[in-house]
N, C-alpha and C positions, 0 to 999 in steps of 0.2 A: 365296580366289583370291589367289595371289601375283603381284604386279606388279613388274617390275623393268626398268631401262633396260639392264642388263648382259645378256650372252649366255648366262650360266649363273647358277645359284642356289647359293651356298655351302651345303654340307651337304645338298644334294638332287641326286639323279640324274635327268636327263631321260630318260624311258622312251620317249617318242614325240613327234614333231614333227607337229602336226595341221594347220598352215597359217597363212597370214597373216590377221590380223584387223584391222579398222579401225573406229574410232568417229568420226563427224563430227557436230558440232553448230554451229548458227549462231543468233545472237540477232537477232531481227527487231523487237525493241522500239525505239521511238524513243529516241535518246540526248540529245535537246535538253533542256538544263537552263538555258537563259538564256545570259548572256554571261560568267559566271565560268569561267575556264579551269580553276582548280583543282577546281571542282565537276564539270566536264565530265570531266576526267581520272579523277577518283574514280568517276564513273558508268561509265566505260569499264572500269576495273579491276574493279569489282564485277560488271559484265556478263561480262567475260572469265572470272572465277572461276566464275560460274554455268554458262557455256557449257562450260568445261573439265570440270566435274563431269559434265554430261550426256554429253559425248563419252566420258569414261572409263566411264560406266555402259553406254553403247552398245557400247564395246570389250569390256567384261567380258561382257555379254549374248551377244555374237557368239562369244566364246571358250567360254562355257559350252555354247552350242548345238553346238559341235564336240566337247564332252566334255573340255575342258581344265580343269585346275585351277591353271594359271599362264600367265603371258604374259611372254615375255622379249624383250629388244631393243626396248623401247618407244621410239618417237620421237614428239615432240610439235611441231606446227606451229600457231602462232597468227597470224592475219592479221586486218586490218580490211578489209572489202569496200569497193568504191568508194562505198558508201552508208553507210560508217562503222559497219557491223554486225560485231561480233566473230565470227570463225569459227575453231573449233578442230578439227584433225584429229589423231587419235592412231592410230598403226599399230604392231603388234608381232607376234610369232610365238606362236601358241597352242601350249602344250605340256602333256603329261601328265607330272608328276613323281611319283616314288615317295616316299611320306611315311613 
């Protein structure tokens, strides 16, 4: 699966646009690690990285379900919910490219 933030893929021709796909993931693990601010920020960063990977996996799975072999125009949004849980939303256009 080819993933890109651009609207085209150099060296490939997009044969079909299959639709918009999204992957969303949220971490609901507690992030409390005491009073050390540096440890807290490290914990959030690690959590965001894990959640981002889950969101991309969901995005890819949704594109494969449409018969896509690439996703173009990917946009990523990362937020902390009001309860300090990282949430990642990834959106793109599933396409079929000629290889």
